[in-house]
C-alpha positions as CSV (number, residue, x, y, z in Angstrom):
1,X,5.9,34.4,5.1
2,X,2.4,33.8,6.9
3,X,0.6,31.5,3.1
4,X,3.6,29.5,4.2
5,X,2.8,28.8,7.3
6,X,-1.0,28.1,6.3
7,X,0.4,26.1,3.3
8,X,2.5,23.9,6.2
9,X,-0.9,23.7,8.6
10,X,-2.8,22.5,5.6
11,X,-0.2,20.0,4.6
12,X,-0.4,18.5,8.3
13,X,-4.6,18.6,8.4
14,X,-4.7,16.8,5.1
15,X,-2.3,14.5,6.1
16,X,-1.0,14.3,2.6
17,X,3.4,15.4,3.2
18,X,4.3,11.4,4.4
19,X,8.0,12.7,6.1
20,X,5.9,13.6,9.1
21,X,4.5,10.4,9.3
22,X,5.9,7.9,12.2
23,X,8.1,4.9,11.3
24,X,7.8,2.0,12.8
25,X,11.3,1.4,15.6
26,X,12.1,-2.0,13.7
27,X,11.2,-0.5,9.6
28,X,13.1,1.7,7.9
29,X,11.3,4.6,5.5
30,X,12.3,6.8,3.1
31,X,9.6,9.3,0.5
32,X,6.9,6.7,-0.1
33,X,9.0,3.5,0.5
34,X,8.5,1.3,3.6
35,X,11.2,-2.0,4.3
36,X,10.6,-4.0,7.5
37,X,12.6,-6.6,6.1
38,X,15.4,-8.6,7.9
39,X,13.6,-8.1,11.2
40,X,12.3,-11.7,12.3
41,X,9.1,-10.2,12.5
42,X,5.9,-12.6,13.0
43,X,3.6,-9.9,12.9
44,X,2.9,-6.5,11.0
45,X,3.8,-3.6,12.9
46,X,0.1,-2.4,13.1
47,X,1.6,1.2,13.1
48,X,2.8,1.2,9.6
49,X,1.8,4.4,7.7
50,X,-1.1,4.8,5.5
51,X,0.8,6.6,2.4
52,X,3.4,3.7,1.1
53,X,3.2,3.0,-2.4
54,X,5.9,0.0,-1.6
55,X,5.9,-2.1,1.7
56,X,9.2,-4.7,2.0
57,X,8.2,-7.7,4.9
58,X,10.4,-10.1,3.1
59,X,13.1,-12.5,5.1
60,X,10.9,-12.5,8.4
61,X,9.0,-15.3,9.9
62,X,5.3,-14.8,8.7
63,X,3.0,-17.6,8.4
64,X,-0.1,-16.8,7.9
65,X,-2.0,-13.8,5.8
66,X,-5.7,-13.2,7.3
67,X,-7.4,-9.4,7.3
68,X,-7.5,-8.1,9.8
69,X,-5.1,-9.7,11.9
70,X,-2.0,-9.0,9.5
71,X,-2.6,-5.7,8.0
72,X,-4.6,-3.4,10.6
73,X,-5.4,-0.5,7.9
74,X,-5.9,0.2,4.7
75,X,-2.8,1.0,2.1
76,X,-5.0,2.5,-0.7
77,X,-1.6,3.7,-1.9
78,X,0.5,0.5,-2.4
79,X,1.7,-0.7,-5.2
80,X,3.8,-3.1,-4.3
81,X,4.0,-5.2,-1.7
82,X,7.4,-7.9,-1.2
83,X,6.5,-11.0,1.7
84,X,9.1,-13.1,0.1
85,X,11.3,-14.9,2.1
86,X,9.0,-15.8,5.2
87,X,7.3,-18.7,7.0
88,X,3.6,-18.1,4.8
89,X,1.7,-21.6,4.4
90,X,-1.3,-19.9,4.0
91,X,-3.6,-17.3,2.8
92,X,-6.9,-16.4,4.0
93,X,-10.0,-15.3,2.0
94,X,-9.3,-11.0,1.4
95,X,-6.1,-10.7,3.0
96,X,-5.5,-8.6,0.3
97,X,-8.6,-6.1,0.6
98,X,-6.9,-3.7,2.2
99,X,-4.9,-3.1,-0.3
100,X,-7.0,-2.3,-3.8
101,X,-4.6,-0.4,-6.0
102,X,-1.9,-3.2,-6.0
103,X,0.0,-4.2,-8.8
104,X,2.6,-5.7,-7.8
105,X,2.6,-9.0,-5.1
106,X,6.1,-11.4,-4.4
107,X,5.0,-14.4,-2.4
108,X,8.2,-16.1,-4.0
109,X,10.3,-18.2,-1.1
110,X,7.3,-18.8,1.4
111,X,5.6,-22.3,2.3
112,X,2.8,-22.4,0.4
113,X,1.3,-25.5,-1.2
114,X,-1.9,-24.6,-2.2
115,X,-3.6,-21.6,-3.8
116,X,-7.3,-21.8,-2.9
117,X,-10.4,-20.1,-4.6
118,X,-10.8,-16.2,-3.7
119,X,-7.2,-15.6,-1.7
120,X,-6.6,-13.1,-4.4
121,X,-10.1,-11.3,-4.5
122,X,-10.9,-7.8,-4.7
123,X,-6.6,-7.6,-6.9
124,X,-8.4,-6.9,-10.3
125,X,-5.2,-4.4,-10.9
126,X,-2.8,-6.6,-9.9
127,X,0.0,-6.6,-13.1
128,X,2.7,-9.4,-11.0
129,X,2.1,-12.1,-9.1
130,X,6.1,-14.3,-8.3
131,X,5.1,-17.4,-6.8
132,X,8.2,-19.6,-7.2
133,X,10.1,-20.9,-5.1
134,X,7.1,-22.4,-3.1
135,X,5.9,-26.4,-3.3
136,X,3.0,-25.3,-4.8
137,X,1.0,-29.0,-5.4
138,X,-2.7,-27.5,-5.9
139,X,-4.6,-24.6,-7.2
140,X,-8.2,-24.4,-6.9
141,X,-10.8,-23.2,-9.4
142,X,-11.0,-19.8,-8.6
143,X,-7.8,-19.3,-7.1
144,X,-7.0,-16.3,-10.1
145,X,-10.6,-15.2,-10.5
146,X,-10.3,-11.4,-11.6
147,X,-6.9,-11.1,-12.0
148,X,-7.9,-9.2,-15.7
149,X,-4.5,-7.5,-15.3
150,X,-1.7,-9.4,-14.7
151,X,-1.0,-10.5,-18.4
152,X,1.2,-13.1,-18.4
153,X,3.1,-11.8,-15.0
154,X,2.3,-15.1,-12.8
155,X,5.6,-17.0,-12.5
156,X,5.7,-20.3,-10.8
157,X,8.8,-21.7,-11.4
158,X,9.3,-24.5,-8.7
159,X,5.6,-26.1,-8.6
160,X,5.0,-29.1,-8.1
161,X,1.5,-29.5,-9.1
162,X,-0.2,-32.6,-8.5
163,X,-4.1,-30.8,-8.4
164,X,-4.9,-28.3,-10.7
165,X,-8.8,-27.5,-10.7
166,X,-8.5,-24.3,-12.5
167,X,-5.9,-26.0,-15.0
168,X,-8.5,-26.3,-18.2
169,X,-9.2,-22.3,-17.6
170,X,-8.2,-20.3,-20.4
171,X,-6.6,-17.9,-18.1
172,X,-5.2,-20.1,-16.2
173,X,-3.6,-21.6,-19.3
174,X,-2.8,-18.3,-21.2
175,X,-1.0,-17.4,-17.6
176,X,0.9,-20.2,-16.4
177,X,2.0,-22.4,-19.1
178,X,4.5,-19.6,-20.8
179,X,5.6,-18.6,-17.3
180,X,5.8,-22.3,-15.5
181,X,9.5,-24.0,-15.0
182,X,10.7,-26.9,-12.8
């Protein structure tokens, strides 16, 4: 009995037990998944538990993703981020630096019109990037720099590209031409 108590206290001290962390009232937390979907949020709750591997912020009213305003803490374990069906029109450089191990990013059905240089900086492990349902007309040089793990998993369906400054690059050609529809 005493050993079990010590083990429990050790888990508390190390922060290993995610079920003991508090979940914001506007979200649902289950295991290592957090859903704040459909809550009409214009800002991300600042008290999100950092243990999440999946964070769903879809169907809200987010407009701009910029560090440090939109995510206030590191999410070292976050593998999947869903921010689809918001009103995101701009993503600032370093917006995703708090998520160094992100594998899947869903930005579909927002209001993005341009992908600027280095907006996905620090996301070397990213394997899937969903951008369909946006009105993307411009992709600037360096937008996809260092995204070596994508492996043909960029989806840009519905894009209305008018200016693509990176289309000459082999990486962009390989990633996009196989999945660009519309």
